[in-house]
C-alpha positions in Angstrom: 109.2 97.6 123.5 109.2 101.4 122.8 111.0 100.9 119.5 108.4 98.4 118.3 105.6 100.7 119.2 107.3 103.6 117.5 107.8 101.5 114.3 104.1 100.5 114.4 103.0 104.1 114.6 105.3 105.1 111.7 104.1 102.2 109.5 100.5 103.1 110.3 101.0 106.7 109.4 102.7 105.8 106.1 99.8 103.4 105.3 97.2 106.1 106.0 99.1 108.6 103.8 99.3 106.0 101.1 95.6 105.4 101.1 94.7 109.1 101.2 97.0 110.1 98.3 95.9 108.1 95.2 99.4 108.1 93.6 101.0 106.6 96.7 99.1 103.3 96.8 102.5 101.5 96.8 103.3 103.4 100.1 100.1 102.1 101.7 101.0 98.5 100.7 104.6 98.8 102.0 103.3 100.4 105.2 100.8 97.6 105.8 103.4 94.9 105.2 105.9 96.5 107.5 103.2 97.1 110.1 102.2 93.4 110.2 105.9 92.3 110.1 106.8 94.5 113.1 103.7 93.5 115.0 104.5 89.8 114.5 108.1 90.4 115.4 107.2 92.2 118.6 104.7 89.5 119.6 107.3 86.8 119.1 109.9 88.7 121.1 107.4 89.3 123.9 106.4 85.6 124.0 110.0 84.5 124.0 110.8 86.7 127.0 107.8 85.5 129.1 
């Protein structure tokens, strides 16, 4: 679970940097996609274990 939280934090930071720096809009999009994918993956893994 710690790995998933760490990945979520990393993707969130990359998204924020992408939105702040105009030339890095692609980084924001990738960061958001990876954030959502990691969140869904963590939610599915947690549901399967319960």
